[in-house]
N, C-alpha and C positions, 0 to 999 in steps of 0.2 A: 197668528204668530205665537210661538212658545218662547218663554223666557227661560234662561238658565236657572236652575234651582237645585238645591241639595235636599234630597229626601232623607229625613231623619226618622228612624224607626222609633217606636214607642212600645216595645214589648216588655211585659212584666214577667220576671222570673222570681221564683222563691225557692228556698232550700233551708234545710236545717243547718248546714255548714258550708260556708263560702271560703274558698282559698283564692286569694288575689295574688297572681304571679305563678308562673309555671316553670321557674328555674329549678335549681337543685333543691332549694328549700320547699318550694311549692309542690313539686312532684313527689318528694320524699314524704311530705305530710299527707298528700292525697293517697299514697300507697298505704300508709299506716292507718289513717282515719277511715278510709273506705272499707277496711276490714271490720270496723266497728259500727260505722254509720253509713247507711246506703244512700241517704239523701244529701249528696255532695256535689257542689258545682266548683269548677276551677276556671278562673278567668285569666286567659293568656293569649296575647295577640300573635305570637310568632309560631310558624309552622315547623321551625327547625330548633332542635335542642342541642346545645354544645356542652361538652365537658371542658370547661375553660382551663382547668389546671394543665391540660395538654398543650396549651398555646405556647408555653415556654419551649417545649420540645419541638413544636412546629417551627418556631422562630430560629431554632438551631439546626433545622433540617433533619431531625431525628424522627419526626412523625409528619403526617399529612393532615390537611384540614378535614378531609373526608373521614379520617379515623377518629376525629373528635366530635363528629356530628351524627345525629339520628333524627328521625321525624318526631315531632312533639306528640303526635298521635300514638306512637309506639311506646312512649314513656309515661303516658297517663293511663291509670287503670281503666279497664273497659266499663266498669260500673260507675264511673265518675262522669258527670255531664260536663263536657268541655265547651265553653263559650269562647270562640276565637275572636276576642275583642280586647280592648285596652280600657283600664279604669280611667274615667274622666274626673270623677269626684267621689269623695267619701262623705257619708252622712251618718256617723256613728250614733248620733242622738236618735235617728229614726231607723237604725239598723238596715240601711240601704247603701248601695253604691250605684252610680250611673256609669254607663260605658260611652265610649266615643261614638257609637252608633245610635245613642239615645235610649238604650235599654235601661231598665231599672232592675236591680237584683235585691230582693229582700232576703235577709238571713237571720238566723237565731244566734249563730256563732260565726266568728270570722278569724282566719289566719291571714296575716299580711306578710307577703314574701316577694317584694317587688325590687329587691336589689338596689344597686346604685346607678346613677346616670353619669355618663362621661361628659364633662364640660370643656370640650375642645376649645371653645371660643375664649376661655380665660387665658389662653396663651396666644398672643397675636401672631398670626401667620401659620399656626399649626395645621389647620385643615388644608390650606393651600399646599403646604409642604408634604403632607401625607398623600395628597392626590397626585402630586407631581412625581412622575415615574423616576426621574434621575436626581431627585433632591437629596438623597442620602438620609432622609428622615423616615423613621419607621416606628411602629409600636406593636407589641405583642398583645395588647389589651383588647383588640377587636377582631372578630372573625372577618371583618371587611379588609383589614390591613395586615393581619399577622403573617401572611405569606410573603409580604414585601420584606420583612426583616431578614429572612435568609437570602433574598435576592441582593439586598444592600450589603450583607456580609460577604457574599461571594464576589461582589464588584469592588470591594474595598482593597485598595492597593497601598495605602499608607496615609498618615496624618492623624488628626485627633478623632478618636472614637469616644463619644460622650454618652453617658447613660444617666437618666434623671429620675428623681423622686419628687413629686409635687408637694406643695404646702397644704395638703388636705388628707383626710383618711382615704385609703385606697383598698381595693381588693388585693389580698395577699401581699403583705408588706415586703416580702422577700423577693418577689418576682422582678422588680426593677434591676436587681443586681444578679439574679440568676442568669439572665441573658448576657450580662457583662462577662461573667466567668466562662460561659459557653463560647462567646466571641473570642475571648483571649485564648482559649484552648484551640479554637479553630484556626486562628492566625498563627499560633505556634506550630500546629501540625502542617499548615500550608507553607511554613518557612519564611513568613514575613512579619513575625512578631516584632522584630527590631525596627520595623518601619512604622509601628503604631504607638501612639501615645494614648493610653486608655485612662479615661477620667470618669469618676463617679461623683455626681453632684446631687446631694440630698438636702432636703429642707430640715431633716431631723438632726438632733444634736449628736447622734451616734450612728454607726453603720447599721445597727440592729438594736431592737428594744430590750432584748434579754442579754444580760451581761455575759453569760457563759458563751453564747454563740457569737456575740459581738466581738469578743476577744479573739476567737478563732478566725472569724472572717477578716478582721483587721490584719492578723498574721498572714493570711492568704494574700491579701492585697499587697502587703509589704514584700512578701516573697516573690510575687509576680509583677512587681513594679507597676501597680495600679494606684493612681492618685485619687485620694478621697477628699472631697470638699464638703463639709457639713454646713448646715444653716444657709444654704444657697438654693434659690428657687428660679426655675426657668420662666421667663415672662414674655419673651418674644423670639421669633425665628424669622430671619431674612433668608429665604431659600434661593434668592437670586445671587446673594453674596456668600452663601453658606456660612452664616454667622448666627450664633445663639447668644441671647442676652440673659444674664442672670442677675437677680437682686440679692443683696446680702441682708438676710433677715434681722441680723443683730446690729447692723450699721445703717443708720438713717441715710436714705438717698444715695446709697452706694450701689452701683451696678458694674457689670463687666461683660464685654462682648468677646466671644471666642469663636474662631473659625473651626469648622468641623468637616470631616469627610464622611463620618457616620454619626448620626444622632438618634439614639433610641429614647423616645419620649414616653413617660408614663403620664397620661392626661390627668388633670385635676378631676376629682370625682366628688359626688355629693348625693344626698337623698333626692329621689325624683321630685319634680316640681309639684305633682299632684299630691304627694305626701306633705311637702312643706307648707302647702296652702290649707291643709286640713287641720282639724282640732285633734287629730291623732298624734301630731308631731310635738316634739319638745322644742326648746328655744333654738336649737341648732338644726331643726328640720327632720330629725330622725324619729322613727316610731318610738313613742315614749313608753317603754316597757320596764318592768322590774328586772334587773339584771340577773336575778337568780331564778325566778319563776317564769319569766318571759311573758307574763300576763300584763296587759296594758294597765298603766297606773290610774287611769280614769274610767275606762270602759271595760268592765269585768268580763264581757263576753268576747273580747278581742285579744288575740295572742299574736306574737310576731316571731319570725325566725330569719336568720341570715343577715345579709349586709345592710339592710334598711333599718335595722333595729339600733337602739341607743346603747346596746351592750358594749362596754369598753374593752373589747378584745379584738385581736387581729381578725379581719374578715376573710375567712377561708371556707372551703368545702368541708374541712375537718370540723370546724366550729359548727357548721350546719348539722353534721351527723350527730355530734354530741348534744346539740340543742334539741334535735328532733324528738328524742325519747322524753325529754323534759316537757316539751310542748304537748306531746301526745298524752302522757299520763295526767298532766295537770288539766288539760281540756276535758278529758273523760270525767275526771272528778268534778269539775265545774258543771258539766252537763248533767251529772247525776246528783247535784246538790251537795257534794262532799267538799271537805277542805283540801286544798292543794298542798302537796308535801314534797314533790320532786324539786331538786335544786340543781342549777347549772353552775359549775365551778369556773367557767371561763375557759375551759379547755379549747385549745386550738393547735394546729400543727402547720409547719411550713417546711416541706422538703427543699432545702437549699441546694439546688444542683450547682456544682462547682466546676463542671466541665462535661466531657462526653462519657465519663465513666464513674464519677464519684458524686456523692451527695451527703450533706449534713442534715439529719432529720431533727429539726427543732420542734419540740413539743413543750407547751407551757400553759399556765393558768392565768387567772385574773391578776395575781400578784407578780406576774412575770417570773415565776419560779419554774424551772424545768420540771416537766411531768412526763418523763420518758417511758415508753412502752417496753423497750427491750433492756435486758440486764447487761448492757454494754454502754460505753461512753458514746452517745449519739452526737457529741460535739466534734467527733473526728470525721474526716472525709472517708466514706465507706462505699465500696462498690455494691455491696448487697442492698444498701439503701437506694442507690441509683436504680438498680434493677427493680426494686419494689415500686419506686416512683414511675418508672417507664412501663412496667407490665402489670404489676399486682393491683395498684391503686385504680387504674382505669377499669379493670375487671370487676373490682369491688363496687365501683360506682355504678356501672351499667347493670350488673347482675344481682347485686345485693342491696345497695343503698336505695336506688330508685324503685326497688320492689318493697321497701319498707322494713328490711331486715338488718340494717347496719346502724348501730348507735355509737360508732366510734370504738376505739380500742380499749375502753376502760376494763372490760372483763378480761381481755388478753393481758393487759398490764398487771392486773391482780394475780393472774396465774404465773406470769413471768417473774413476778416479785414475791411469790409465795404468799399471796394474800395481803401483803403489806402495800399500802398506797402512799 
């Protein structure tokens, strides 16, 4: 008689350079570094790679999920060894990681790019509501659920349409309200806008972190009769009664339950558990890197890129592009025993789609000061920026950034502003 057992592998791998995570940051770094160093391993469990900034447009019915997706194999350089597995633990003292299959990978240098994890269970009833077909609850933040958003929008006939921002850092801080503006535009075009009460509930003290763009977005909300509630956090969903419960963050023990017909939820997010449990993390659980050099503050042969890092900037694909050249140049110098010189200024970008034809292109740095590429006022709603978001940026991502040739718009900005930054 045979007993059930789990066979754990114990394969030893070694490399000069290990990249943990094959999302936008990991694949971009693989493309850059593999042109310089041939002995590269990338550790990534998923066989599908998504261009997540497109999820906003999918939720609004402007793009399809297949247009946002490619095979992971196609976006990893052919000369990079892809181990399709997940990191189970980090051992930076011994320069190793273990995988969920029981393998060990030894490295000389490492890039950590494992993004954020979605903590759905921090909101009571959220998972159940997302799984329920007719709940009216949706989210653009997952490839598993994003198509449901447009279905919910099409089925909406009136009532409260609520859009939320959780009390945690998230991917793309503008995305929770982008779908709100798209929904408002959709209902207006459908002729039922007067039947909808559109509400934005955010945990933040203002609608957006950069004053210039926040003022314009608030004006848009006022003009379109969108109600904005700040310092409010979704804590529970009752999908049988179609009620959402919010806590007031600045008033002790105060909560409010509101009925909804549509509820777009941005799930709470945080660093992956494997990172939080390791000595690589800071007190908040994020990869503890210098915000300017992106080198780990304790382990000098470790660098980080993207959402999992402790960099105090909005977590976007644009930030990854700007960080990638800093990580690349600084890693090469470290590998050659030289001093690191490249500095990241916190540049990030958020194309704030405000409907089916317009967009505000927010660009800013660590100091929350606008750092705009084009010599026009990007704080205005512009059709050209919408077209760039819809068509140009996906092309740049798949054909330039993931091949290691896009470092953000810094050079273009200097040309546009005649060399002045």
